[in-house]
Structure formats: C-alpha cells, structure tokens
N, C-alpha and C positions, 0 to 999 in steps of 0.2 A: 503494499499498500503506500509506504513511504517512497518508494521511486515512481509509482504512478503519480504522486501528488509531485513531486519533482517537476515530472515531465509535464502536467498540466499547467503547473508555474511558469514555467519555460514558455511553453507555447502562447500562455496568454501574456506574456510581456510584450507590452506596445510595438517596441521596436522589433523584435523576434516575428510577431504576428504579421506586422505591416511588410516585413522583409519577405517572408515566405508567400504571403498573398499576392504580394507585387511580384515575384519571381515568378509563381505561376501563371500570373495572369499575361507577363511578359512572353513567357515560353506559348503558351495558348495563341495568343495573339498572333506570334509569329509564324504561325503554320499557313503556308500559303497553296497554290494551286498543286504542287507537285506533292502533298502530303506530308514534306518534310517541316520542320523548325527552321529557324533561319541559320544560313550557311555562315562559315567562321574558318578561323586557321586550325584550331583544333588541337590537338596534345602536341602534335610533331612541328607544327608552325610552318609547314612547306607550300600547302596548297590550300586556296581558299574555296570550300566545296560545303557541300550537304556531307560531313564526314560522319563516318559510323559510331565513333568514340562519344560525339556530342551530343548525335540525335539518341543515343542510348540515353544518356545523360538526362536529356529533354522528356524523353517518353517516362522512363521511371521515377522521374521527379514529378512530372504530372499525377503519374499514379499514385505516388506518396503523398502528394498535396492531397488528393481526393480521397485518400483516406483519413487525412488529418484534417479535413473541411470543418465538420462539424466543431471539433476542438478550437479553430481558426476564427470560428463565428462565420464562417462563408460557406454553410451546408449548401446554400441555394445554388453553390458553383461545381460542386464537387461531380454533376454529370457531365458537364462540360470539359473539366479538368481530365476526368476518366476518358471521354471520348476523344480529345485530344491525343492523349497518351496511346490509344488504340489507332489514331490515325496514322502518327507516326511509326509506329512498329509495322502495321501494314504497308507502309512506302520503304521500309528498311528492307522488307522481305520478298518486294517485290523484284522479279529476276531482272539481271542487268539489260537483259535483251528485251525488256517491255517497252512499249510506245511510249511510255514515260519510266523511265529507267529507275530501276530501285537498286539496290546494293547486293543482292544475293547473287553470286556467278554460279548458276545452276550448273554449267558444264564443268568446272574446276573445283566448285564445291568449298567456296570461301566468300567472305565479305569483300566486297571490292574498297579500296581505299575511300573513294567519295565519287559525288555526282556534281559538275559544274553548277554554280547558280542558275544558269538557264536552263536547267534542268534537263538537258540533251545529250551532255558528254559525261562518260563515265571513266574516271582514272582506276583502269582495271588491273590494280596490284594490290598483294596481301600484304598486310601490314598489322601486328598483333596488338594494337588498342583495340582492334576490331572483336576481340575476343570479350572485350566488355559485356556483350549480349549475355553471355554465361555466369559471369560473374554475379552480375546483379538479380539474376532469376528471370530475365527476359524470357529466355529460352530454356527448357529443361537439358539436364545432361544425357540424357536418352533420346533427343530429338536428333535425327539422321544428320541434320545440317550441323549439328554442335560436333558430332564424332567426326563428320568430314573437316570440319575448320579447326579443330583441335588436333588430329591427326597430321594434317596438313602444314600447321604451324611447326611441329617437332620434325618431322620430315624435312621441310624446308628452310628452316631458321634456328633450328637447336644446335647448339655449339657445346664442347665441353661436358657430354651427359645429359645434363637437365637444362643448361641456361639457353634462352630463348632471345633472340635479337629481337630490334625493333621491325625490321624489313630484311628481306631477300637483296645483297648488292648495299647495304647501310656502310657508306663510307666516311660518316661524318667526323668521326673521332681519328681515323687514320691517315685523311689527306684532306680534308677540309680546312681552310685558314680560317674559318670562324669557330671552329672547336674551342672550349675555352681555356684549354691548355696548350693551344697551339697545333700545328699539323705535326703529325706523327705521335699523337697524345695516346695512340693506342699501336702498338705493332701490327697488328692485324683488324682486317674489314670486320665489319658485322659485330661491334662489341655486343656483349650480353647485356641485360637488364634485368635486375632482380624482380622489378615490378611487373614487366612481361613472363617472367617465369613463373612469378605468382599467380597470374591468372590462369596458366597452363594447368599448374599444382592445383589448384583449386577446383579446376574442370574436373580435373583427375579423380580427384577426392568425392565431387558431386557423383560421378560415375560409378565409384564404388572401389577404385583401383588405388588401396590403400597404400602397397608398396611403392608406384610411382609417385604419389603425393608425398611420402614420408622421405624419399630420395630428393626430391625437388625442394621442400622445406629444409633438409640437411645443407643441401649446394647452396641455395639461398643464404641461411643463417651462416654458412662459413664465408660468405661474401662481405659479411657485415665487420664492422671496426668494432672496436673495444667498446663493452655494454650494449653490443647490438645495435650501434650506429649504422644504420643503411646507407651506400652508396647514393649519393644524389642523383647520379645519371647511370651511365653505362660501366662495364666492368669489361678489361682487356680480357678475354678469357684465354690466352696463350700464357699469360701471368697471374691470372686471377686477381689483380690489383685495379681499383677504381681508374 
C-alpha cells in the first residue's frame, strides 16, 4: 500500500501530471497520414526518419499513458491514446514493400532502419536499436518476427561471443574523425554495445533460453568498470576495453 500511495502522490504532482499529459498529447497529435509519429534522428543520430526505436517509444508511451489516464485526471483521453499506440504499432508492422511502406522487411526478417519523412523511401538496413519492440513487450518473444529479428542480429552483428554491435559495417569508432576519442579509438570495426547486447539477452530470457541469457549477462557485466559502472558507448571487442 505504501508504494501505491507513493505512486499516486507522484502522478498527482502538478508538474509530473502536466509533463505526462502534455507528452502524450504531443505524440498523439504528431501521428500523420503514414500512421507514424513525428520523424527525428533517433538514437544513432544518422538519418532523419520514422525510426523504429522512437516509434516504439511513442507507441508504448501512449499505451502507458492510457493506462495511467484516470490517475492523471485525463480519463477522457485514454481511448484516444490507446488508439494512437495501435496506429503507430500497425504502421511499424506494415511490410516495407507496402504502398505506404512500413518497417518490417518480410523477405529478410528484420525491422528496417526507417522510412523517410515523405513516407516513400525505406532505409532498408538492419540496426539493433530496432530490438526495442521485444524489450518493451510490444511483440512477444514467441512471435515469428521476433525470432527472425533476434537470430539475425546474432548472426549478422554478433562479435566476441555475446557482444552485439549497433549495425553491420559500423566504423564510427574505428575510422570516423567524429569519434569522441578520435580516429582509431577502436582497433576493429563494429564496436559492440552493452545496451544492444542486453536487448538480445533480454529477448533470449523472454524466449526461455536461460543459458544464452546468462552468458549474455555475464559478458555484459564483464565489460563494466569498478562498481559495475557501464561503458557510455561501445566496446572494442578485440581488447574488451571501452
């Protein structure tokens, strides 16, 4: 009861309440004729698109807002927020070959990087922040799309046993002058990311593969610093150093 009281007090705080309601309203209002929420540069800051990572965040955020609507004093908005979440989810799950392209590449079995703001062109490459639908519960672990998505991530972008890179052919830390530590910060291409690795490990746990999930967790913890301080970004898998 104490925790429920604390949660109710948190949500009833005017600053928190207004922030949550305004955020949900912004996302719902941004949904356009494509069915997606507003395009942006997303987690990797490389393409201005309807990106998978953010579209998942929009959809699941609206779902959460709909469930909290009564506590937020916005019960009349719950149905619209839930409908917005479904609209974005449906847009994501449309095939990339549809007349109005979605984000699911049926032939190859992965979520494409994104769709351009005009809603016409697909950046059809695998990138592993697109595993977020599984992490958030948008898709179940036994969904055939999830199985193909995760197995493909391991096969195409897995390094050093369990490490998962951002995407196939990622050379940012090895050759880009914009790398925070300078060119050749990593000795190898496709630095692995504990965040992306954890996404795959969680998917394996949800699917009941406890051995793989444990190995992934042990690998990830092994990349952390003293006191389990996580690396901020990638890890050079050839040296196991951030």
